[in-house]
C-alpha positions as CSV (number, residue, x, y, z in Angstrom):
1,M,59.1,94.8,21.7
2,A,60.4,92.6,19.1
3,S,63.8,94.0,19.7
4,L,63.5,93.9,23.3
5,N,62.8,89.8,23.2
6,V,66.0,89.7,21.1
7,S,68.2,91.5,23.8
8,F,66.6,89.3,26.5
9,A,67.9,86.0,24.4
10,L,71.0,87.2,23.5
11,V,71.6,88.0,27.5
12,E,70.0,84.7,28.3
13,N,72.2,82.7,25.8
14,D,75.5,84.3,27.3
15,Q,74.1,84.2,30.8
16,I,73.8,80.1,30.1
17,I,77.1,79.9,28.3
18,K,79.0,82.0,31.3
19,E,77.3,79.7,34.2
20,N,78.5,76.6,32.6
21,H,81.5,77.3,30.9
22,C,80.4,76.3,28.0
23,E,82.9,78.0,26.0
24,T,85.6,75.7,28.1
25,K,84.4,72.4,27.6
26,M,85.3,71.6,24.3
27,G,88.7,71.6,22.4
28,L,88.9,74.0,19.4
29,P,89.4,70.9,16.6
30,C,85.8,70.0,18.1
31,V,84.3,73.2,18.3
32,L,84.9,73.9,14.4
33,E,84.0,70.0,13.7
34,A,80.4,70.8,15.0
35,F,80.1,73.8,13.5
36,T,81.2,72.8,10.2
37,S,78.4,69.9,10.8
38,I,75.8,72.4,12.0
39,F,76.5,75.4,10.3
40,E,78.1,74.6,6.7
41,I,78.2,70.7,5.2
42,G,80.6,68.1,7.3
43,S,80.4,65.6,9.4
44,I,81.5,65.4,13.3
45,S,84.0,62.6,14.3
46,N,83.3,60.2,17.2
47,K,86.0,61.7,19.3
48,C,84.4,65.1,18.8
49,C,80.8,63.6,19.2
50,G,82.0,62.5,23.1
51,E,83.0,66.2,23.4
52,L,80.0,67.3,22.1
53,V,77.4,65.6,24.1
54,G,79.9,66.1,27.5
55,L,79.2,70.0,26.6
56,G,75.7,69.0,27.6
57,K,72.5,70.1,25.7
58,V,72.2,73.3,27.5
59,C,75.4,74.7,26.1
60,H,75.0,73.0,22.9
61,S,71.9,75.3,22.1
62,A,73.0,78.5,23.8
63,L,76.0,78.1,21.7
64,V,74.2,77.7,18.5
65,K,71.7,80.3,19.3
66,R,74.5,82.7,20.1
67,T,75.9,82.1,17.0
68,L,72.7,82.9,15.2
69,E,72.4,86.0,16.9
70,N,75.4,86.8,15.2
71,P,75.3,89.6,12.3
72,L,78.0,87.3,10.4
73,F,75.1,84.6,10.3
74,K,72.5,86.7,9.5
75,D,71.7,84.8,5.6
76,L,71.4,81.7,7.4
77,T,67.5,80.6,8.3
78,P,67.4,80.0,11.8
79,A,65.0,77.0,11.3
80,T,67.7,75.3,9.5
81,I,70.5,75.5,11.6
82,I,68.2,74.8,14.6
83,A,67.2,71.3,13.0
84,K,70.3,70.8,12.3
85,S,72.0,71.4,15.2
86,I,69.5,68.9,16.5
87,Q,70.0,66.4,14.1
88,T,74.0,66.6,15.1
89,W,73.1,66.3,18.5
90,N,70.7,63.3,18.4
91,N,73.4,61.5,16.3
92,C,76.1,61.8,18.7
93,L,73.8,60.9,21.3
94,A,73.1,58.1,19.4
95,L,76.8,57.1,18.9
96,I,78.0,57.6,22.5
97,D,74.9,55.9,24.0
98,S,75.7,52.5,21.8
99,P,77.9,50.2,22.8
100,S,81.2,49.5,20.6
101,P,81.8,46.7,19.6
102,S,84.6,44.7,20.9
103,A,87.9,44.0,19.0
């Protein structure tokens, strides 16, 4: 039964990504920055935070979950990655929502 759920989740994430054109909403440099801040250790720039928020939470979550399903990342702890993805999202959201100081 568990394998059925994993297969369904995989199809669901792919469908969300396809229907929302998630893979075309961010430039590669920002995709790499976001990836590093979630799956490795690194920070994400203000510019890339803007692109991440523009991507939308649905796409962000689906892309993170799909990456976790990749066998290359089987040694990562999903709970830790999900927590880091939420933290990155919230940090970017706060950064984008806060008014920038006028010069």
